[in-house]
C-alpha positions in Angstrom: 5.0 -6.6 20.9 4.3 -5.9 24.5 1.3 -7.8 26.1 -0.3 -8.7 22.7 -3.6 -10.6 23.2 -7.2 -11.1 21.5 -10.5 -10.8 22.0 -13.2 -12.2 19.7 -16.2 -9.4 18.9 -18.8 -9.6 16.3 -20.6 -6.3 14.7 -24.2 -5.6 13.9 -23.4 -5.2 10.3 -20.6 -8.8 9.3 -20.6 -7.5 5.6 -19.0 -4.2 6.6 -15.0 -3.7 6.0 -13.1 -1.5 8.7 -9.9 0.5 7.9 -7.6 -0.9 10.6 -4.0 -1.1 10.9 -1.5 -0.7 12.7 1.4 0.8 13.3 4.7 0.3 15.1 6.9 3.2 16.2 10.3 3.1 16.0 11.5 2.3 19.5 9.5 -1.0 19.2 7.3 -0.1 21.6 2.9 -0.2 20.7 -0.5 0.6 22.2 -3.1 -0.1 19.6 -6.4 -2.2 19.1 -6.9 -3.1 15.5 -10.0 -5.4 14.2 -9.0 -7.7 11.2 -11.8 -8.6 9.1 -13.4 -11.7 8.0 -10.9 -11.8 5.2 -7.9 -11.5 7.2 -5.6 -13.8 5.8 -3.0 -13.9 8.6 -5.6 -15.3 11.2 -7.5 -18.7 11.8 -9.7 -16.6 13.8 -12.2 -14.4 11.9 -13.7 -10.8 13.6 -10.6 -10.5 15.7 -9.8 -7.6 17.9 -6.1 -7.8 18.9 -5.3 -5.2 21.4 -1.0 -3.8 22.1 -0.5 -3.0 25.6 2.0 0.0 25.7 4.8 0.3 28.7 3.6 4.0 30.1 0.1 4.9 31.1 -2.0 7.5 30.8 0.1 8.9 27.6 -1.9 8.7 24.2 -1.0 6.5 22.0 -1.9 6.8 18.1 -1.1 4.0 16.7 -5.6 2.9 15.9 -6.6 3.8 12.5 -10.3 2.7 12.1 -12.6 4.4 9.2 -9.6 6.0 7.5 -8.6 7.9 10.8 -6.2 7.5 13.7 -8.1 7.1 17.3 -6.0 8.0 20.4 -5.9 5.8 23.1 -4.7 5.7 26.6 -3.6 2.6 28.2 -4.9 2.5 32.0 -4.3 -0.3 34.8 -5.8 -2.8 36.3 -7.6 -1.8 39.3 -9.7 -3.8 41.8 -12.7 -5.3 40.5 -11.4 -3.9 37.0 -9.4 -7.4 35.8 -7.5 -6.5 33.4 -5.5 -3.3 31.7 -7.9 -1.3 29.3 -7.8 1.3 27.0 -10.0 4.7 27.0 -10.2 7.2 24.1 -10.5 11.1 25.2 -14.1 12.2 24.2 -15.7 11.7 21.1 -15.4 14.9 18.8 -17.5 16.5 17.0 -14.9 15.4 14.0 -15.3 11.6 15.1 -19.1 11.6 15.4 -20.4 13.5 12.8 -19.7 10.6 10.3 -21.8 7.8 12.1 -24.6 10.5 12.7 -24.0 11.2 9.0 -24.5 7.3 8.1 -27.3 6.6 10.8 -29.6 9.8 9.6 -29.9 10.8 13.4 -31.2 14.4 14.6 -28.1 15.4 16.1 -25.7 18.0 14.8 -22.5 19.3 15.9 -22.1 22.4 18.6 -18.5 24.2 18.3 -15.4 23.7 16.7 -14.5 20.1 14.9 -12.6 19.0 17.9 -15.2 20.2 20.5 -16.3 17.0 22.2 -19.7 15.5 20.5 -22.2 17.1 22.8 -26.0 16.6 22.8 -25.4 13.0 22.6 -27.8 10.0 24.3 -26.8 7.2 26.3 -28.2 5.1 22.9 -26.8 7.1 20.6 -23.2 6.6 21.9 -23.7 2.9 22.8 -24.3 3.0 18.5 -21.2 4.8 17.5 -19.0 2.0 19.9 -20.9 -1.3 17.6 -20.5 1.2 14.7 -16.4 2.0 15.5 -15.2 -1.6 15.7 -16.4 -4.7 17.7 -15.3 -4.9 21.2 -15.8 -1.0 22.0 -18.5 0.2 24.3 -18.8 2.5 26.8 -16.5 2.6 30.1 -17.5 1.6 33.1 -17.9 3.7 36.2 -14.5 1.4 37.8 -12.8 2.2 34.7 -13.3 6.1 34.4 -12.6 6.3 38.5 -9.2 4.1 37.7 -8.3 7.2 34.9 -8.8 9.6 37.5 -6.6 8.2 40.2 -4.0 7.1 38.4 -3.8 10.0 36.0 -0.6 11.5 38.3 1.0 14.2 36.4 -1.9 14.0 34.1 -4.0 17.2 34.0 -7.8 16.9 33.9 -7.2 19.5 31.2 -5.1 16.9 29.6 -7.7 14.0 29.9 -10.6 16.8 28.6 -12.5 15.9 32.0 -14.9 18.2 32.2 -15.8 19.4 28.9 -18.9 17.8 28.8 -20.6 15.2 31.1 -19.9 11.7 30.2 -22.3 8.8 29.5 -20.8 5.4 31.2 -22.1 1.6 31.1 -24.9 1.0 33.0 -28.5 -0.5 33.9 -31.4 -0.2 31.5 -33.3 3.4 32.9 -30.1 4.2 35.2 -28.2 6.4 33.5 -24.8 7.9 34.5 -22.8 10.7 33.7 -18.9 11.7 34.9 -17.6 14.7 34.3 -18.6 18.2 33.9 -19.5 21.4 31.4 -19.9 25.0 31.3 -23.4 24.5 31.3 -22.8 23.5 35.3 -22.2 26.0 38.1 -18.7 26.8 39.0 -19.1 25.0 42.1 -19.9 21.7 40.3 -17.1 22.3 37.4 -14.3 22.4 40.4 -15.0 19.3 40.7 -15.9 17.5 37.8 -12.8 14.5 38.6 -16.0 13.4 41.5 -19.0 14.9 40.2 -21.4 12.3 39.3 -25.4 12.3 38.2 -27.4 9.4 38.3 -31.1 8.4 37.5 -30.7 9.8 33.8 -32.7 8.1 31.2 -30.3 6.5 28.3 -32.5 8.6 25.3 -32.1 11.8 26.7 -29.3 14.0 24.5 -28.8 17.3 26.8 -26.7 20.0 25.4 -23.9 18.9 27.5 -23.7 14.9 27.4 -20.8 13.7 25.8 -18.7 10.6 25.7 -15.8 8.3 25.4 -15.1 4.8 24.1 -13.4 2.1 25.9 -11.7 -1.6 24.9 -10.3 -4.1 27.3 
């Protein structure tokens, strides 16, 4: 396997048993994150996130299974202040977000088709989802989101699903930042979804076009 490393992480509920597995394609390349539960017999350290790098940057790698389903991740290069390669998901979909919302009793309902990006999500809800998904996951930093745009090369914004929802980024308390675009914005803004920035938003607000993607590095 290429570029294996370990990042320690602990969930809020230490008794939770995550369903996590890695499958190696025939060519031996891999890009996946897997969390070993506390009773994992293969490692002395407990609650460990393993990150495996794939040599082809920017391409979706469907090798991670959590909560009984695959979670496609794309690998991106370290860039400037970003000291290591990192993974980003595509925007979290209704299908992916709904089990979390149901389990936590959130006042949220899907809009659109199951594979449409989950919208009407506050940053607080998005951060809770990251913790629920598995230790080590979080919202992307703005530097990581910008690096994704810079590095996409032949990967289109449509392929990355940039512009379908405004995406929450990690930030300081009380200073919510979102990037991207949505159909609710004027066409003049939607045309620049790769550079549009909305700042100063309340992290507790769940506007109809607010969504997110997850990161791990």
